[in-house]
Structure formats: structure tokens, C-alpha cells
C-alpha positions as CSV (number, residue, x, y, z in Angstrom):
1,M,-0.1,-0.1,-0.1
2,S,1.8,3.3,-0.8
3,E,1.6,6.0,1.9
4,T,0.3,9.5,1.1
5,P,2.6,11.6,0.4
6,K,3.7,14.5,2.7
7,Y,2.3,18.2,2.1
8,V,5.4,20.5,2.4
9,P,3.7,23.7,2.6
10,P,5.4,25.8,-0.7
11,A,6.9,29.5,0.0
12,V,3.6,31.3,-1.5
13,W,0.5,29.7,-0.8
14,T,-2.8,30.0,-4.1
15,P,-5.6,29.1,-4.0
16,P,-5.9,24.7,-5.3
17,A,-7.8,24.1,-8.3
18,A,-10.6,22.1,-6.2
19,S,-10.7,22.2,-2.6
20,G,-13.5,18.8,-2.0
21,G,-15.6,18.7,0.7
22,T,-19.1,20.0,1.0
23,F,-18.7,23.9,0.8
24,A,-15.7,23.5,-1.6
25,S,-18.0,25.7,-4.7
26,I,-17.9,29.0,-2.2
27,N,-14.8,28.9,-0.7
28,R,-12.7,31.8,-2.0
29,P,-9.6,33.6,-0.8
30,V,-10.8,37.6,-1.4
31,A,-13.9,38.9,-0.2
32,G,-16.2,41.8,-2.1
33,A,-19.7,40.7,-3.9
34,T,-19.6,38.5,-6.7
35,H,-22.4,39.3,-7.9
36,D,-25.1,42.2,-8.1
37,R,-28.9,41.3,-6.2
38,E,-30.5,43.4,-4.1
39,L,-31.9,42.4,-1.2
40,P,-35.9,41.8,-0.9
41,V,-37.3,44.5,2.3
42,G,-40.5,43.2,3.5
43,R,-43.4,45.2,5.8
44,H,-41.2,44.9,9.3
45,P,-38.7,47.4,10.4
46,L,-36.9,44.1,11.4
47,Q,-35.6,42.6,8.8
48,L,-33.5,39.5,8.8
49,Y,-31.2,38.1,6.4
50,S,-29.9,34.3,7.5
51,L,-30.2,30.6,7.1
52,G,-31.3,27.7,10.5
53,T,-28.0,27.1,10.8
54,P,-27.0,27.3,14.6
55,N,-25.3,30.8,14.4
56,G,-28.8,32.0,12.5
57,Q,-30.7,30.5,15.5
58,K,-29.8,32.4,17.7
59,V,-31.3,35.2,16.2
60,T,-34.7,33.9,15.5
61,I,-35.3,32.0,18.7
62,L,-34.2,35.7,20.3
63,L,-36.5,37.6,17.9
64,E,-39.4,34.6,19.1
65,E,-38.5,35.2,22.8
66,L,-38.6,38.4,22.4
67,L,-42.2,38.3,21.3
68,A,-43.3,35.7,23.5
69,L,-42.4,38.7,25.6
70,G,-45.0,41.3,23.9
71,H,-42.9,43.4,22.5
72,A,-45.1,43.8,19.1
73,G,-42.3,45.8,17.7
74,A,-39.4,43.0,17.3
75,E,-41.7,41.1,14.8
76,Y,-39.7,40.5,11.9
77,D,-38.7,39.4,8.5
78,A,-36.9,36.8,7.9
79,W,-35.6,35.9,4.2
80,L,-33.8,32.9,3.4
81,V,-29.9,32.7,2.3
82,R,-28.8,30.3,0.1
83,I,-25.1,30.5,1.5
84,G,-25.0,27.2,-0.4
85,E,-26.0,29.0,-3.9
86,G,-23.3,31.8,-2.7
87,E,-26.0,34.1,-2.0
88,Q,-24.5,35.6,1.3
89,F,-21.9,37.7,-1.7
90,G,-24.6,39.0,-3.5
91,S,-23.8,43.1,-3.3
92,G,-27.1,43.4,-0.8
93,F,-25.7,41.6,1.6
94,V,-22.2,42.1,1.0
95,D,-23.3,46.5,1.7
96,I,-24.7,44.8,5.0
97,N,-22.3,42.6,6.2
98,P,-18.9,43.2,4.2
99,N,-17.6,39.3,5.8
100,S,-20.7,37.7,3.8
101,K,-22.0,35.2,6.8
102,I,-25.1,35.3,8.1
103,P,-26.9,36.2,10.0
104,A,-27.6,39.9,9.3
105,L,-30.1,42.5,10.2
106,V,-31.1,45.6,8.8
107,D,-33.2,47.8,11.6
108,H,-36.0,50.9,8.8
109,S,-37.1,51.9,12.3
110,G,-34.8,55.6,13.1
111,E,-34.5,57.8,10.3
112,T,-32.2,56.2,8.9
113,P,-32.0,51.9,8.2
114,L,-28.8,50.7,10.7
115,R,-27.0,47.5,9.9
116,V,-26.2,44.9,12.1
117,F,-24.4,42.0,11.5
118,E,-22.5,39.3,13.5
119,S,-24.0,36.9,15.3
120,G,-23.4,38.2,18.7
121,S,-23.3,41.8,18.2
122,I,-27.1,41.4,16.9
123,L,-28.3,40.0,20.2
124,V,-26.2,42.4,22.1
125,Y,-28.3,45.2,19.7
126,L,-32.1,43.4,20.0
127,A,-31.2,43.0,23.8
128,E,-31.0,46.4,24.4
129,K,-33.3,47.9,21.7
130,F,-35.9,45.6,24.1
131,G,-34.4,46.0,27.3
132,A,-34.7,42.1,27.7
133,F,-31.7,39.1,28.4
134,L,-29.2,41.3,29.3
135,P,-29.4,42.3,33.0
136,G,-29.0,45.9,33.6
137,E,-26.8,45.1,36.6
138,T,-23.1,45.5,36.0
139,R,-22.5,41.9,37.4
140,A,-24.6,40.3,36.0
141,R,-24.4,41.7,32.7
142,T,-20.6,41.2,32.4
143,E,-21.4,37.4,34.0
144,T,-23.6,37.4,30.4
145,L,-21.2,39.3,28.2
146,N,-18.1,36.7,29.2
147,W,-20.4,33.6,27.9
148,L,-21.9,35.3,25.0
149,F,-18.5,35.9,23.6
150,W,-17.1,32.5,25.0
151,Q,-19.1,31.5,22.9
152,M,-18.6,33.8,19.8
153,G,-14.7,32.3,20.4
154,S,-15.2,28.4,21.0
155,A,-17.6,27.5,18.5
156,P,-15.3,27.7,15.8
157,F,-13.7,25.5,16.4
158,V,-16.4,22.9,17.3
159,G,-18.1,23.9,13.9
160,G,-15.3,25.1,11.7
161,G,-12.2,22.4,13.4
162,F,-14.4,19.4,14.6
163,G,-17.6,19.6,12.4
164,H,-15.8,20.7,9.7
165,F,-13.6,17.3,9.3
166,F,-15.7,14.6,10.9
167,A,-18.8,15.7,9.0
168,Y,-17.9,17.6,5.9
169,A,-14.4,17.2,4.9
170,P,-13.5,15.3,1.8
171,E,-11.5,12.6,3.4
172,K,-11.5,11.1,7.0
173,L,-8.2,12.8,8.9
174,Q,-7.6,11.5,12.0
175,Y,-5.0,14.1,13.5
176,P,-7.5,17.3,12.9
177,I,-10.6,14.6,14.0
178,D,-9.0,14.1,17.0
179,R,-7.2,17.8,17.5
180,Y,-11.1,18.9,17.3
181,A,-12.8,16.4,19.2
182,M,-10.3,16.5,22.1
183,E,-11.2,20.5,21.9
184,A,-14.6,19.8,22.1
185,K,-14.9,17.6,24.3
186,R,-13.4,20.3,26.4
187,Q,-15.8,22.9,26.0
188,L,-18.2,20.3,26.6
189,D,-16.8,20.0,29.9
190,V,-16.2,23.8,30.3
191,L,-20.0,23.8,29.7
192,D,-20.8,20.6,31.9
193,R,-18.8,22.4,35.0
194,Q,-21.0,25.4,34.8
195,L,-23.8,24.2,34.5
196,A,-23.5,22.2,37.4
197,S,-24.1,25.5,39.9
198,H,-26.6,27.6,37.7
199,R,-29.7,27.0,36.3
200,F,-28.8,28.7,33.2
201,V,-25.2,29.6,32.0
202,A,-25.1,32.9,33.6
203,G,-26.3,32.4,36.8
204,D,-30.6,31.9,37.5
205,D,-32.0,34.0,34.6
206,Y,-32.0,32.6,31.0
207,T,-30.4,35.6,28.8
208,I,-28.7,36.2,25.4
209,A,-26.0,33.8,26.5
210,D,-28.3,30.9,26.6
211,M,-29.2,31.7,22.8
212,A,-26.2,31.9,22.0
213,I,-24.8,28.4,23.2
214,W,-27.6,26.3,23.0
215,P,-27.9,25.4,19.7
216,W,-24.5,25.2,18.8
217,Y,-23.3,22.9,22.0
218,G,-27.3,22.2,23.3
219,L,-28.0,20.7,20.5
220,L,-24.6,19.3,20.0
221,A,-25.3,17.8,23.8
222,L,-29.0,16.5,22.1
223,G,-27.0,14.6,19.7
224,E,-28.7,16.3,17.3
225,L,-25.1,17.9,15.1
226,Y,-23.5,16.3,13.3
227,G,-24.2,13.1,14.2
228,A,-21.5,13.3,16.8
229,G,-23.2,12.2,20.0
230,E,-21.9,8.5,20.6
231,F,-18.5,9.8,18.8
232,L,-18.8,12.5,21.7
233,S,-19.5,10.2,24.2
234,V,-21.8,13.3,24.7
235,H,-24.1,11.7,28.3
236,E,-20.9,12.5,29.4
237,Y,-22.2,16.0,30.1
238,T,-25.3,15.2,32.3
239,N,-25.6,19.0,33.0
240,V,-25.4,20.4,29.7
241,R,-28.2,18.4,29.2
242,R,-30.5,19.1,31.4
243,W,-30.2,23.1,30.4
244,A,-30.2,21.7,26.5
245,E,-33.7,19.5,27.4
246,E,-34.8,22.5,29.1
247,V,-34.1,25.4,26.4
248,A,-35.5,23.3,23.6
249,A,-38.8,22.8,25.3
250,R,-39.2,26.6,25.4
251,P,-42.1,27.7,22.4
252,A,-39.8,30.2,21.3
253,V,-37.1,28.5,21.1
254,A,-38.9,25.7,19.3
255,R,-40.3,28.2,17.1
256,G,-37.2,30.4,16.4
257,R,-35.4,26.6,15.1
258,R,-38.0,26.1,12.8
259,V,-37.3,29.6,11.1
260,N,-35.0,30.0,7.6
261,R,-34.9,26.2,7.4
262,L,-34.4,24.1,4.6
263,Q,-35.3,20.6,5.4
264,G,-37.0,18.9,9.4
265,E,-40.3,19.5,11.5
266,R,-42.3,22.0,10.1
267,H,-39.1,24.1,8.2
268,V,-40.4,27.5,7.3
269,P,-37.8,28.5,4.7
270,E,-39.2,32.3,5.1
271,R,-40.9,34.0,7.7
272,H,-42.7,37.5,7.3
273,D,-45.3,37.4,10.5
274,A,-46.3,35.1,13.3
275,S,-49.1,32.7,11.6
276,D,-46.4,31.8,9.5
277,L,-45.6,29.6,12.2
278,D,-48.7,28.5,13.6
């Protein structure tokens, strides 16, 4: 049996002709728009352009939670962005997120439209706009933001690291899978230790930190992400699973998960009215 040739990095890297893997067709080493495409605008002040990935679910869960609290101003239009087809590289989307990543939001409630991009920024913006799910007291607010930004810094190792090499890469390679499985399990342990003495991630109250973390780590602990539950022995993280089940049982979470999805039970590719989810 011949061995795979050892890779020696060249002096100057150039993009391969074909990188392979699930998202190879949209990978490129430059930013900016690839084509002209205006974004649609619905009747609500809040216009969301997204896809029901874990990052996208964070925002739709928050919006549905705000509506459940009675914040009528949180009504929104959710437009589907098919990232597999490169729609995030359309000129209209790039105008509101130069990084070409979902989700992105435009708030038309002021004198001029305000763009908000990056999921963490959107969560903070909406929580502050409606005065909900982000404590005002300094210590509690800081702890919530600690965990929100923990998710922002940690989840790329789960998604772009473990998820990519375990589920999406063109071939299974032991080194990167071992490397990122170890990190994914370490992060689950961090969360499990925190939840051993707290009902929710940042304390006794349900916050945007839970909404940011749950679509990644909650679904991972419930065995619903990458089909990796058995591989990562997620049953070991009993506190994460307890928390994940409690959050999953919230009606607004169930509603938010269905928005901008292309498959799954009662999925809703676009959402323009609360009745779309009924």
C-alpha cells in the first residue's frame, strides 16, 4: 500500500484548483461581492437575512422570545440566504455584512436604516433595544457577556474545526478529527462545570448567553449536531444535557429553530408573520 505523500507547504500559498468538501464551491480567498443582487425588504422594521444554521438560530430564537414577552416591535421578516449557492456574496448582502456571513439584520425603525452584523452583535443590539434578556446590573451583565463571547471564540473550533473534519471534509483524517474532538469535549466540560451550579449559563436567569450557546452546544449534547453524539460521548455531560432539554422545551425556541430552515419538521424557509409558524 502506498503512503500519502507528505505535504510540504510552498514558499507562497496559492488557492488549489479544487479544495473538495461540502462547501468547496463557495470557498475563496478574497472578500467582496461576486454578483449584483438587491435584498428584498418586507413590511416590518426588522429585516433579517439568514439561514437556519446554529448561528442563524440564535437570532430567530431571540426574536421569538421577545415576541413571546409581548414586544410587538420585535416583529420581523426573515429572508432566506442560501449560502450553499453563494447568495451571501450578492451585492446587497455584502453591503450589510462585508464579511459575507449570516445572519445579518437591518433595522428600519430609525431615520436611516441601521445594519447589524455578526450574531453576537445582533443579540446585544436587540437585547438592548427591547430591554430584555441582558441584565442591567453590572455584575450580571458582565457575566452574561462573558459567556456570550466565550461562545463566539469557542464555537469556531466546534464548527469550522470538529464539524468540518468530522462531517464535511472530503476525507476522514485522524489528526484533525482527534485535535478538534479533544477541544470540543474540553469545551463541553467547561460548560458542564458551569451548569453544575447554575440553572442557566450565566446564572439563575435565561439570557442571550443561553440563546447563543444552545444552538451549538445544546444541540451537540442532545446528539443533534453532526451526528456526533455517540462519537463524543455526550451522555457524559449531564448538566449540559439537563440545561439543553430545558431550553429546547421553551415554545419560542421551538419556533425560532424552524425559521429559515430548508428541511426538518415544519420548517419555514421565510417568515413574514407570526402566523407563518402556526
